[in-house]
N, C-alpha and C positions, 0 to 999 in steps of 0.2 A: 396919534400921540399915545393913546392908551396901549396900543400894541408895543410901542417902544418902552413904555413904563413897565409893562408886564415882562418884557425881555430883561430889563434891569433887575427886576425882582427874581426872575428865574436865575440869572447869573449870581445873585446873592443867596441862592438856595432857599428862596421862599417857597412854601407850599402853595401852589396855585390850585384852588379848590376844584375847578372844572376838570382838572386832570384826573380826578377820581370818578368822573362820569363814565359809567361802564359802556354805554352805547354811543357816547359822544354825539348825541343828537344836537343839532344846532340850537334848538330852542332851550335845551337844558344848559348848554354852555353859556348861552346868552343870559339866562336867568341867574346863573352863578356869578357871571361878571357884573351884572347889574346890582346884585346883592353886595358884592365886594366893593363896588364904587359907592354905594349908598352907606354902607357900614364897614369901612376898611378895618377899623379897630377890632371888630368881631370876626370878620371873615378873611381878611387879606394879610394883615401884618402879624405874622407869628414870629419868625426869626428876626424880622426887622422892626419889631415893636418899639425899640429904643433908639432907632436911627433917625434923628431929626431931619436929615437931608432927604431921606426917602419920603417923609411926610410933607416936607416943603415942596418937593417936586410934584407930588400928588396934588397939593392945593393949587399950585401954579397951573397945572393942566386942567384941573376941575373948573377953574374960573373962566376958561376959554369958551368963547362961542364958536360956532362952526367956521365962520369966515376969519377968525382971529389968527394971527401968526404967533406961534409959541415963542417964548423968550429963550432961545437956544443958549444964549450967553449965560443966562441965569442957571439953566439946567446944568450946563457944563461946570459952572462955578460950584454948584452944590455937589456934583459928582467928584470934582477935584477936592473939595473940602472933605468929603467922605473918605477919599483915599489918604489924604494927609492926616486925618484923625485916626487912621488905622483902625476903624471900627468894623471892618468887614468880618463877617463870620469866617472862621478858618476852615473852609471846605474847598475841595478842588475847583469848583466853578468860580468861587470868589477869588481864588488865586489867579484864575484865568482872566477874569475881568480886570483885576488889579494890574496884571501884566499888560493887558491890552491898553488900558488907559495910560499907564506909565510909558508905553511905547509911543502912543500918540503924542504925549507931552514932550518926550525926547525928540520926536520927529519935528515937532513945531519949533523947538528951540534951534534945531539944526537948519530949518528952512526959513529964510527971511520972508516975512509977510504971511506966513501960514496962519490960518485961523482968523484972518482979518479980511477975508474976501478978496485979497490981492492975488494976482496970477503969478 
């Protein structure tokens, strides 16, 4: 789930600190990620500092134990809320994610039963 979360941040043009690792040694990247997860306000949320949905998704993932199933409906609701609020940073990647999620929403409206586990 953390990988998914980091992809969302990347789409929102968030600076992921481990990308600055010159050698990209696995232990260095792990240390950066652990620091980010422990203190996201200091190390992770730069461009998304005022985006409540990003923080909400973070908290929902952080509460999970290994065997827990994520609340995908809640995560989707938060991402949808973010799109509706039009709080996305105005950069090329955020336009891409915006279009992707809008496309998914349109496809679901056109496909009966989509998104509800129906075939």
